[in-house]
C-alpha positions as CSV (number, residue, x, y, z in Angstrom):
1,M,-2.7,-24.3,147.2
2,T,-3.7,-21.7,144.6
3,K,-3.9,-23.6,141.0
4,Q,-1.1,-22.2,138.9
5,T,-2.5,-20.9,135.4
6,K,0.2,-21.9,132.7
7,R,1.0,-19.1,130.7
8,R,0.2,-19.2,127.1
9,R,3.3,-19.3,124.4
10,S,2.8,-17.0,121.7
11,K,3.1,-18.7,118.2
12,K,5.6,-17.0,116.1
13,R,3.8,-15.4,112.7
14,R,5.1,-17.3,109.9
15,P,6.4,-15.1,107.3
16,D,4.0,-14.7,104.8
17,F,3.6,-16.7,101.7
18,F,3.4,-13.9,99.4
19,Q,6.6,-12.1,100.3
20,K,8.4,-15.3,100.9
21,N,7.8,-15.8,96.9
22,R,7.6,-12.7,95.7
23,F,10.8,-13.0,93.2
24,L,9.2,-16.3,92.5
25,L,6.1,-14.6,91.5
26,I,7.4,-11.9,89.7
27,L,8.9,-14.1,87.3
28,M,6.1,-15.9,86.8
29,G,4.4,-12.7,86.0
30,I,6.5,-11.6,83.7
31,A,7.1,-15.3,82.1
32,G,2.9,-14.7,81.6
33,L,3.0,-11.6,80.2
34,A,5.4,-12.9,77.7
35,V,3.5,-15.9,76.5
36,V,0.4,-13.4,76.4
37,S,2.4,-11.2,74.3
38,L,3.9,-14.3,71.6
39,V,0.1,-15.4,71.4
40,L,-1.3,-12.5,70.4
41,L,2.0,-11.1,67.7
42,A,1.5,-14.8,66.1
43,R,-2.1,-14.0,66.0
44,M,-1.5,-10.6,64.7
45,Q,0.6,-12.3,61.8
46,E,-1.4,-14.6,60.5
47,E,-3.3,-14.1,57.3
48,P,-7.0,-13.7,57.5
49,Q,-8.6,-16.7,55.9
50,A,-10.9,-16.0,52.9
51,P,-14.6,-15.9,53.7
52,V,-15.8,-19.3,51.8
53,V,-18.4,-17.7,49.1
54,K,-20.3,-20.8,47.4
55,P,-20.1,-20.4,43.5
56,V,-22.8,-18.8,41.6
57,P,-24.2,-21.0,39.0
58,V,-22.8,-19.1,35.7
59,V,-26.1,-18.2,32.7
60,T,-24.5,-18.6,29.3
61,A,-26.1,-16.2,27.1
62,I,-26.8,-17.7,24.0
63,P,-24.8,-16.1,21.1
64,R,-27.1,-14.3,18.4
65,P,-26.4,-16.2,15.1
66,Q,-24.0,-14.1,13.2
67,V,-25.6,-13.2,10.0
68,D,-23.5,-13.2,6.7
69,Y,-24.1,-10.3,4.3
70,T,-21.4,-11.0,1.8
71,H,-23.6,-12.3,-0.7
72,K,-25.8,-9.1,-0.8
73,V,-23.0,-7.4,-1.6
74,H,-21.9,-9.9,-4.2
75,T,-25.2,-9.5,-5.9
76,E,-25.5,-5.3,-5.9
77,V,-21.6,-5.9,-7.8
78,E,-23.9,-7.7,-10.4
79,R,-27.2,-5.5,-10.3
80,L,-23.8,-2.4,-11.0
81,L,-22.2,-4.9,-13.9
82,S,-25.8,-5.6,-15.3
83,A,-26.3,-1.8,-15.9
84,L,-23.0,-1.7,-17.9
85,D,-24.5,-4.0,-20.8
86,T,-21.3,-5.9,-20.1
87,D,-21.3,-9.6,-21.9
88,T,-20.6,-12.5,-19.8
89,G,-17.5,-13.5,-21.7
90,D,-15.9,-9.9,-20.6
91,I,-15.8,-10.7,-16.7
92,Q,-13.4,-12.5,-14.4
93,R,-14.4,-13.7,-11.0
94,D,-12.1,-14.8,-8.7
95,L,-14.2,-14.9,-5.3
96,D,-11.7,-17.6,-3.6
97,Q,-9.3,-14.7,-3.5
98,E,-8.9,-12.4,-0.3
99,P,-9.9,-9.4,-1.0
100,A,-12.5,-11.2,-3.7
101,R,-11.8,-9.5,-7.7
102,Y,-13.9,-8.8,-10.7
103,T,-11.4,-8.1,-13.4
104,I,-14.0,-6.8,-16.4
105,T,-12.9,-5.8,-19.6
106,G,-15.1,-2.8,-20.8
107,E,-15.7,1.1,-19.5
108,F,-15.4,2.0,-16.7
109,P,-19.3,3.0,-14.8
110,S,-19.8,7.0,-14.7
111,S,-20.3,8.6,-11.4
112,E,-23.7,8.3,-11.1
113,L,-24.1,4.6,-11.3
114,I,-20.6,4.1,-9.0
115,A,-23.3,7.1,-6.8
116,D,-26.6,4.5,-7.2
117,F,-23.7,1.3,-6.0
118,Q,-23.0,3.1,-3.3
119,D,-26.5,4.2,-1.6
120,R,-27.4,0.9,-2.2
121,L,-24.7,-0.5,-0.3
122,T,-25.3,1.9,3.0
123,H,-28.6,0.0,3.4
124,I,-26.3,-3.6,3.8
125,P,-25.8,-3.5,7.8
126,G,-21.8,-3.9,7.6
127,D,-20.8,-0.3,6.8
128,Y,-20.2,-0.9,3.4
129,S,-18.4,1.6,1.4
130,V,-16.8,2.0,-2.4
131,R,-13.9,4.1,-3.1
132,L,-12.0,4.5,-6.1
133,R,-8.5,2.9,-6.0
134,E,-7.2,4.1,-8.7
135,M,-8.4,5.2,-12.5
136,N,-9.8,1.9,-13.3
137,S,-10.0,0.3,-9.7
138,L,-13.4,-0.1,-7.4
139,I,-12.8,-1.0,-3.6
140,V,-15.8,-2.2,-1.6
141,A,-14.9,-2.0,2.1
142,K,-16.4,-3.4,5.4
143,N,-16.1,-1.5,8.1
144,R,-12.7,0.6,5.9
145,Q,-11.4,-3.3,5.2
146,P,-11.1,-4.4,1.9
147,Q,-13.5,-7.0,1.0
148,I,-13.8,-6.4,-3.0
149,I,-12.0,-5.3,-6.1
150,I,-13.7,-4.5,-9.1
151,H,-10.8,-3.8,-11.6
152,F,-11.9,-2.3,-15.2
153,I,-9.7,-3.0,-18.1
154,Q,-10.3,-0.9,-21.1
155,P,-11.1,-2.5,-24.8
156,S,-8.2,-2.4,-26.7
157,P,-8.4,-0.3,-29.6
158,A,-7.1,-1.6,-33.2
159,V,-2.9,-1.4,-33.5
160,P,-2.5,0.3,-36.8
161,A,0.0,-1.2,-39.5
162,G,3.1,-0.6,-40.4
163,P,5.6,0.8,-38.1
164,L,4.8,1.7,-34.7
165,L,6.9,4.7,-32.7
166,T,6.5,6.0,-28.9
167,I,7.7,8.9,-27.1
168,I,7.7,8.9,-24.1
169,M,7.9,12.8,-22.0
170,D,9.5,12.1,-18.5
171,D,9.7,14.4,-15.5
172,L,6.4,16.3,-16.1
173,G,4.7,17.6,-13.2
174,R,7.0,20.7,-12.0
175,S,4.9,23.3,-14.7
176,T,1.7,22.9,-17.0
177,Y,3.7,25.0,-20.0
178,T,5.4,21.6,-21.6
179,A,2.3,19.6,-21.2
180,K,0.2,22.7,-22.9
181,V,3.4,22.3,-25.9
182,L,2.7,19.2,-26.4
183,L,-1.1,18.7,-26.5
184,S,-0.7,21.3,-29.2
185,M,0.6,18.4,-31.3
186,P,-1.5,16.0,-32.9
187,Q,0.8,13.3,-32.5
188,Q,-0.1,10.8,-29.0
189,V,3.6,11.8,-26.8
190,T,3.1,9.8,-23.7
191,F,3.0,11.7,-20.7
192,S,5.4,10.3,-17.7
193,I,4.1,12.5,-14.6
194,L,6.7,12.5,-11.4
195,P,4.9,12.3,-8.8
196,G,5.8,14.7,-5.9
197,E,5.9,17.5,-8.0
198,P,3.2,20.3,-7.4
199,Y,1.7,20.4,-10.8
200,A,1.3,16.4,-11.2
201,V,-2.4,15.9,-11.0
202,E,-3.2,18.9,-13.2
203,I,-1.4,17.6,-16.1
204,A,-2.4,14.3,-15.6
205,E,-5.8,15.4,-15.7
206,M,-5.2,17.8,-18.7
207,A,-3.5,14.5,-20.4
208,H,-6.7,12.2,-19.8
209,A,-9.0,15.1,-20.9
210,A,-7.1,14.8,-24.4
211,G,-6.8,11.6,-24.6
212,R,-3.2,11.0,-24.2
213,E,-2.3,8.2,-22.3
214,V,-0.3,9.0,-18.6
215,M,2.3,6.9,-17.0
216,L,3.7,7.4,-13.4
217,H,7.7,8.1,-13.7
218,A,9.0,6.2,-10.3
219,P,11.8,7.7,-8.8
220,M,14.3,4.7,-7.7
221,E,17.4,4.2,-6.2
222,P,20.4,5.2,-8.8
223,Q,24.1,4.5,-8.4
224,G,25.4,7.7,-7.6
225,Y,23.3,8.0,-4.6
226,P,23.8,10.0,-2.4
227,A,25.4,12.3,-4.4
228,V,22.9,11.4,-7.3
229,N,19.4,12.2,-5.5
230,P,15.9,11.2,-6.9
231,G,14.0,12.1,-3.9
232,E,12.3,11.3,0.1
233,D,9.7,9.3,-2.0
234,A,11.9,7.3,-3.9
235,L,12.3,3.4,-3.6
236,F,15.3,2.3,-2.1
237,V,17.2,-1.2,-2.4
238,K,17.6,-1.1,1.7
239,Y,13.7,-1.1,2.1
240,S,11.8,-3.9,2.7
241,D,9.4,-5.7,0.6
242,A,6.3,-4.2,2.4
243,E,7.8,-0.7,2.6
244,I,8.7,-0.4,-0.9
245,R,5.3,-1.9,-2.0
246,S,3.3,0.8,0.6
247,R,5.6,3.8,-1.6
248,F,5.1,2.4,-4.6
249,D,1.6,1.9,-4.1
250,Q,1.4,5.4,-2.5
251,Q,3.2,6.9,-5.7
252,L,0.9,5.4,-8.1
253,A,-2.0,7.0,-5.9
254,R,-1.0,10.0,-6.5
255,I,-1.3,10.2,-10.5
256,P,-4.7,9.8,-11.3
257,Y,-5.2,7.6,-15.0
258,V,-2.4,5.9,-15.1
259,S,-2.0,3.0,-17.1
260,G,1.6,1.9,-16.2
261,S,4.6,3.3,-14.8
262,N,8.5,3.7,-16.1
263,N,11.2,4.2,-13.8
264,H,12.9,7.8,-13.1
265,M,16.4,7.1,-12.5
266,G,16.8,3.9,-10.8
267,S,20.0,2.1,-12.0
268,R,20.6,0.9,-8.4
269,F,17.1,-0.3,-8.0
270,T,16.3,-1.8,-11.5
271,E,19.4,-4.2,-10.5
272,D,17.4,-5.6,-7.5
273,A,15.6,-8.3,-8.6
274,R,14.0,-8.9,-4.7
275,A,14.0,-4.8,-4.6
276,L,11.3,-4.8,-8.2
277,S,9.4,-7.7,-6.9
278,P,6.7,-5.9,-4.9
279,V,6.6,-3.8,-7.5
280,M,5.7,-5.9,-10.0
281,E,3.2,-7.5,-7.7
282,S,1.6,-4.3,-7.6
283,L,1.7,-3.5,-11.2
284,Q,0.1,-7.1,-12.1
285,E,-2.7,-6.7,-9.3
286,K,-3.7,-3.2,-11.1
287,G,-3.3,-4.8,-14.7
288,L,-0.7,-2.0,-15.2
289,F,2.4,-2.6,-17.5
290,F,6.3,-1.0,-16.6
291,I,8.7,0.8,-19.3
292,D,11.9,0.0,-18.1
293,S,13.9,3.3,-19.3
294,R,17.5,0.9,-19.6
295,T,19.2,3.1,-17.2
296,T,21.8,0.7,-16.2
297,G,23.0,-2.4,-18.8
298,H,22.4,-4.8,-15.6
299,S,18.8,-4.4,-15.1
300,Q,16.6,-7.2,-14.0
301,V,13.2,-5.5,-14.9
302,S,12.4,-8.0,-17.6
303,K,12.8,-10.8,-16.1
304,V,11.0,-9.8,-12.9
305,A,8.0,-8.1,-14.8
306,N,7.4,-11.6,-16.8
307,R,7.7,-13.8,-13.6
308,Y,4.4,-11.7,-12.6
309,G,3.1,-11.8,-16.1
310,V,3.4,-7.7,-16.4
311,P,3.5,-6.3,-19.6
312,T,7.0,-4.9,-20.4
313,M,9.0,-3.6,-22.8
314,N,12.5,-1.1,-22.6
315,R,13.3,1.6,-24.3
316,D,15.5,1.6,-27.3
317,V,17.0,5.4,-27.8
318,F,17.1,8.7,-25.2
319,L,16.4,11.4,-27.7
320,D,18.0,14.4,-26.0
321,N,21.3,13.4,-23.9
322,V,22.2,16.5,-25.8
323,A,20.4,19.1,-25.3
324,D,20.7,20.2,-28.9
325,V,18.4,20.9,-31.9
326,D,19.9,19.1,-34.4
327,A,21.3,16.5,-32.1
328,I,18.0,15.5,-31.0
329,A,16.5,15.4,-34.6
330,R,19.5,12.9,-35.6
331,E,18.0,10.4,-32.5
332,I,14.5,11.0,-33.5
333,R,16.0,9.7,-37.2
334,R,17.8,7.0,-35.3
335,L,14.8,6.0,-33.4
336,E,12.4,6.1,-36.5
337,S,15.2,3.4,-38.5
338,K,14.4,1.2,-35.4
339,A,11.1,1.0,-35.4
340,R,11.3,0.3,-39.2
341,R,13.6,-2.3,-38.4
342,Y,11.9,-4.3,-35.8
343,G,8.7,-3.2,-36.5
344,M,8.3,-0.6,-33.5
345,A,10.3,1.2,-31.1
346,I,10.6,3.3,-27.7
347,G,12.2,7.1,-27.6
348,I,12.3,9.1,-24.3
349,C,13.0,12.1,-23.7
350,H,12.8,15.1,-21.2
351,P,10.9,18.7,-20.9
352,Y,14.1,21.1,-22.6
353,P,12.9,23.5,-24.6
354,E,15.5,22.1,-27.4
355,T,13.7,18.8,-26.9
356,L,9.8,20.3,-27.7
357,E,11.3,22.2,-31.0
358,A,13.0,19.1,-32.2
359,L,9.3,17.6,-31.6
360,R,7.7,19.8,-33.2
361,K,9.4,20.2,-36.1
362,G,10.6,16.3,-36.6
363,L,7.2,14.4,-35.7
364,P,5.3,16.2,-38.6
365,G,7.7,14.0,-41.2
366,L,7.5,10.4,-39.2
367,V,3.7,10.5,-40.0
368,D,4.2,11.5,-44.0
369,R,7.0,8.3,-43.9
370,G,4.6,5.8,-42.4
371,I,5.6,5.9,-39.4
372,T,2.5,6.1,-36.6
373,V,3.3,8.0,-33.2
374,V,0.9,5.4,-30.6
375,P,0.7,5.0,-26.7
376,V,2.6,2.6,-24.8
377,S,-0.4,0.6,-24.4
378,V,-0.6,0.2,-28.2
379,L,2.7,-0.7,-28.5
380,L,2.4,-3.4,-25.6
381,Q,-0.7,-5.1,-27.3
382,R,1.3,-5.7,-30.9
383,Q,4.1,-7.2,-28.5
384,A,1.3,-9.7,-26.9
385,Q,0.1,-10.7,-30.5
386,G,3.2,-11.4,-30.9
387,S,3.8,-9.4,-34.4
């Protein structure tokens, strides 16, 4: 019997795994990409950490010792004073001040002595220099900063006996004509010069060369401002103390050889004690005086000047309120009467033709009647003597 051959049953092929799970695999792939992207993004946003740098040991340089040459500068100052042959009692040293100050009663040094002093200072390290501040002061500076002030006070002349009279000519500086007329008179009329005028310096030099006293005629705020204008460089009460001091120092610096000051206008300014204080402070430091022109009955000049120790006096008579020769002659006689009564008097006038004519006629008669016409400083000297 023929054996039957079993026929194999063909197995059904299972569906492919990847095909079967295709959708799931796609989702897993997308999820994986998303995770990788997030990780990369997070790393990109991370701030890179600075590499750790080992500290480098700091080597501290040993500073060079500072050399103080101040003592050498003072030595040169003393050498200058020695060359002047000044008595020890005529030198006041205030070395604890800033800047240090020497006050000498004696003649101002010659230009040759100052040049020699300057030359010696240049050999001291520190960029030292010397300059003239006013007619009677030297400043020693280091890198242009004042270190020492050397102030000279002229020896006081002998005060004449008998009644003394001072005549101050205000408002000078606009022309040299009035100055030349005054210098042709033998009497010692005092020159008070406005700082902003074109011939101010020239007139001051003319007066000084002739031995006449020079004053600053300081512009100050009047009651009628701005209708009455004292000028752009005037002192006003609205300014701070520092501004007033700066402006007044600039006024002084414009006029050489000044020994003091009086006010031009100033009826408002001289009533303000606060505004006057920096003016008096400046005058006190420079050894200068102030004459009150008395443009107001409420002036505070005397009170503030006395507080600062500034020599001061008041004007007694305005000679030329009326610009007429005969009227001015009467005012000169009134001034003479005050000088006889009180021992001294101050008259103020202005450069009018009538005033010059009245002075030319009237001053010689004063001398004949025993009245001596003197600079303001001589009156102040008598006042200081209490006589």
